[in-house]
C-alpha positions, 0 to 999 in steps of 0.5 A: 936845784942850784939856787941864787938868793938876791938880797935887795934894797937901799940900806939908807932907806930903813925898811927898803934895806930888808933884802940886804940885811937878810942876805948878810944874815944868811951868809952867816949861816951854813946853807947847801953848797949849790946855793949862792947869796949875793947882797945886790943893794940897789943895782940888780943889773950887776947880777946878770951874769949870774942868772944863767947859772942858776935854775931858782932865784929867791929875791928878798926885798921890801914889798909895799902892799899896804898891809901890816908892817912886818908881814912876810909875803911869798910870790912868784916874780911875775906877780910883782909890780915893776916900777914904771920909770928907771931914774938912773942906771942904779935903779936898774931892778930885778925885772930889767935884769931878768928882761935882759937875761931873755931865754937864760933866765931861771926856770923858778923866780920867787920873791919873799918880801916883807911889808915895810913900816919905815921908808924914811932916811935911816940905816936901821930896820923899824921894830916890825920889820926887825922882829919879821927877820927870823921868819923871812930867813926861815922862809928862805931856807925852807925854799932852798931845802924844798920844803913846802912854804908857810904861805903862798899868795 
């Protein structure tokens, strides 16, 4: 299955950049030829042309649920909550990009998120999220290879 992995987040706000950090690590790995990794950062609108070329999208991002920092979550994207407002064109999120894709959107969109500990001004991940990174990367590889996920919410 053609898979697009999107590393989303803001590298200037600590753990909000976890998706981008994960995408950078995945770019160093040997993955199947039918897989593309993109560092989206803060503007998901940029990936709109790519959405119709892939059957499955895996979104990597920080996911605030009030849980224990460093916890990794797996959800269908339609189970995730979208921000109510768009403050700027840079704040166009994956939900807006998928809505604009309309009938051309992929059949499967999965979100793998990490509960953040630090959302303050920083270019580093918190120790809790840094420790969760190998599990997040392994979870992505399991999704790509079609193996059963470790967990499902």
